[in-house]
PLY file of the C-alpha trace (Angstrom):
ply
format ascii 1.0
element vertex 186
property float x
property float y
property float z
element edge 185
property int vertex1
property int vertex2
end_header
0.08 0.05 -0.12
1.18 3.34 -0.80
1.27 6.18 2.36
-0.42 9.28 1.27
0.28 11.21 4.84
-2.81 10.75 6.59
-6.36 8.94 6.73
-7.49 7.85 3.53
-10.16 5.70 2.15
-8.27 4.50 -1.07
-5.58 1.99 -0.62
-3.27 1.38 -3.69
-1.14 -1.78 -3.97
1.13 -2.54 -6.34
1.86 -6.39 -7.57
4.91 -7.70 -5.59
5.81 -9.76 -9.01
7.27 -7.01 -10.86
4.93 -6.94 -13.81
3.49 -3.50 -13.02
4.80 -1.92 -16.10
3.61 -4.37 -18.34
0.06 -4.26 -16.59
0.02 -0.30 -17.29
1.06 -0.68 -20.40
-1.83 -2.97 -21.64
-4.45 -0.85 -19.34
-3.04 1.85 -21.41
-3.30 0.40 -24.56
-6.85 -0.69 -23.71
-7.82 3.01 -22.72
-6.35 4.29 -25.80
-8.38 2.01 -28.00
-11.57 2.70 -26.17
-10.83 6.38 -26.30
-10.33 6.52 -29.99
-13.73 4.56 -30.67
-15.64 6.97 -28.72
-13.70 10.03 -30.42
-13.97 8.55 -34.02
-15.70 11.13 -36.44
-19.09 10.05 -37.80
-20.57 11.18 -41.16
-20.86 14.73 -40.60
-17.07 15.03 -39.32
-14.38 16.55 -40.97
-14.16 13.89 -43.47
-17.68 15.10 -44.97
-16.76 18.76 -44.71
-13.83 18.44 -47.02
-16.25 17.42 -49.67
-18.39 20.21 -49.22
-15.88 23.20 -48.46
-16.21 26.17 -50.92
-14.01 26.78 -53.43
-10.70 29.12 -53.50
-12.45 32.02 -55.18
-15.63 31.54 -53.09
-13.76 31.73 -49.81
-11.29 34.69 -50.61
-14.06 36.83 -52.51
-17.21 35.53 -51.24
-20.70 35.14 -53.15
-21.50 38.19 -54.40
-24.28 39.83 -51.93
-25.53 43.14 -51.14
-24.42 45.21 -47.77
-26.35 44.91 -44.64
-26.58 47.06 -41.44
-23.56 46.72 -39.14
-25.77 44.94 -36.25
-26.51 42.46 -38.84
-22.95 42.11 -39.60
-22.10 41.53 -36.32
-24.47 38.83 -35.51
-23.71 36.88 -38.87
-20.06 36.59 -37.87
-20.87 35.88 -34.12
-23.27 32.83 -35.60
-20.29 31.85 -37.89
-17.88 31.66 -34.87
-20.24 29.73 -32.67
-20.71 27.34 -35.65
-17.20 26.61 -35.84
-16.83 26.57 -32.09
-19.67 24.08 -31.87
-18.04 21.97 -34.53
-21.26 22.66 -37.22
-18.76 22.25 -40.20
-20.96 21.18 -42.82
-23.24 24.37 -41.97
-20.48 26.97 -41.66
-18.70 25.70 -45.13
-22.08 26.67 -46.60
-22.64 29.74 -44.83
-18.98 30.99 -45.19
-18.83 32.35 -48.45
-22.03 34.50 -48.39
-20.54 35.56 -44.91
-17.49 37.08 -46.52
-19.31 38.22 -49.39
-21.91 40.51 -47.50
-18.99 41.60 -44.98
-16.96 42.49 -48.17
-20.14 44.47 -49.69
-21.03 45.99 -46.27
-17.27 47.19 -46.22
-17.61 48.89 -49.71
-20.26 50.38 -48.56
-19.67 51.57 -45.26
-19.66 55.36 -44.24
-16.64 56.55 -42.89
-17.65 56.14 -39.65
-18.26 52.32 -39.91
-15.13 51.38 -41.69
-12.86 50.71 -39.10
-15.78 48.36 -37.43
-16.61 46.53 -40.47
-13.22 46.03 -41.65
-12.76 44.30 -38.25
-15.98 42.29 -39.00
-14.63 40.97 -41.85
-11.37 40.36 -40.66
-13.53 37.96 -38.01
-14.93 36.10 -40.78
-11.73 35.42 -42.67
-10.27 34.45 -39.18
-13.20 31.70 -39.11
-12.79 30.47 -42.56
-8.97 30.31 -41.81
-9.57 27.79 -38.72
-11.68 25.87 -40.60
-9.25 25.33 -43.48
-6.80 24.32 -41.00
-9.35 22.02 -39.41
-9.33 20.33 -42.92
-5.80 20.43 -43.92
-5.94 23.19 -46.56
-2.75 24.89 -44.93
-1.96 27.11 -48.30
-5.45 28.50 -48.32
-5.71 28.87 -44.68
-2.72 30.94 -44.59
-3.91 33.24 -47.49
-7.07 33.58 -45.56
-5.43 34.41 -42.31
-3.30 37.10 -44.20
-6.38 38.61 -45.84
-7.72 38.68 -42.04
-4.72 40.34 -40.80
-4.88 43.04 -43.21
-8.67 43.59 -42.91
-7.85 43.95 -39.13
-4.93 46.44 -39.35
-7.16 48.63 -41.50
-9.62 48.18 -38.63
-7.49 49.34 -36.13
-8.68 46.65 -33.67
-5.90 45.14 -31.50
-7.64 42.01 -30.19
-8.71 41.30 -33.75
-5.40 41.98 -35.12
-3.78 39.39 -32.81
-6.52 36.80 -33.21
-5.24 37.30 -36.91
-1.69 37.02 -36.21
-2.27 33.87 -34.10
-4.17 32.20 -36.97
-1.18 32.95 -39.52
1.06 31.49 -36.71
-1.11 28.24 -36.53
-0.52 27.64 -40.29
3.27 28.71 -40.28
3.72 26.08 -37.32
1.81 23.41 -39.00
4.17 24.01 -42.20
7.13 23.91 -40.28
7.99 27.47 -40.05
8.15 27.86 -36.31
10.84 30.28 -36.11
8.67 32.70 -38.21
5.54 31.85 -36.18
7.28 32.96 -33.21
8.68 36.14 -34.50
4.98 36.78 -36.05
3.92 36.68 -32.20
0 1
1 2
2 3
3 4
4 5
5 6
6 7
7 8
8 9
9 10
10 11
11 12
12 13
13 14
14 15
15 16
16 17
17 18
18 19
19 20
20 21
21 22
22 23
23 24
24 25
25 26
26 27
27 28
28 29
29 30
30 31
31 32
32 33
33 34
34 35
35 36
36 37
37 38
38 39
39 40
40 41
41 42
42 43
43 44
44 45
45 46
46 47
47 48
48 49
49 50
50 51
51 52
52 53
53 54
54 55
55 56
56 57
57 58
58 59
59 60
60 61
61 62
62 63
63 64
64 65
65 66
66 67
67 68
68 69
69 70
70 71
71 72
72 73
73 74
74 75
75 76
76 77
77 78
78 79
79 80
80 81
81 82
82 83
83 84
84 85
85 86
86 87
87 88
88 89
89 90
90 91
91 92
92 93
93 94
94 95
95 96
96 97
97 98
98 99
99 100
100 101
101 102
102 103
103 104
104 105
105 106
106 107
107 108
108 109
109 110
110 111
111 112
112 113
113 114
114 115
115 116
116 117
117 118
118 119
119 120
120 121
121 122
122 123
123 124
124 125
125 126
126 127
127 128
128 129
129 130
130 131
131 132
132 133
133 134
134 135
135 136
136 137
137 138
138 139
139 140
140 141
141 142
142 143
143 144
144 145
145 146
146 147
147 148
148 149
149 150
150 151
151 152
152 153
153 154
154 155
155 156
156 157
157 158
158 159
159 160
160 161
161 162
162 163
163 164
164 165
165 166
166 167
167 168
168 169
169 170
170 171
171 172
172 173
173 174
174 175
175 176
176 177
177 178
178 179
179 180
180 181
181 182
182 183
183 184
184 185
């Protein structure tokens, strides 16, 4: 038994035959297989999203749409981020081109007072798109989208959005073996 330095209701004992390392190995292997079975993606996982991902042009330029009020754009970007955070990748991949197109059209038609805010919202949409591309292992498109996000965030003069865009770029840089560049960026 192991003495834990006081009264305890749990008593642990190790086998005296010295085969505890082998038993731990077997237990960890079994636990790993069980965990992999539980965590295995279903049909709505990343594999099915890869088939539904919009094309390069659709994500970079969005689908042509009209401008919307800033409050509506903010709500749409927040919904896109929620879809990503809750792993609704199928829905997100279908919504991203129109979200980016709407944000772009809104920026093109924004008043001088709203340009900074809308630029930051467009950056957020590009960040969500970049994060999705990382999930489906499309690093070149993820890097392009993250770079677009950084450009928009800098134009929007929002330091938190710019930091998030830099994080998105650094993620892709690390994934592609450019750790020093990722470190320098952050």
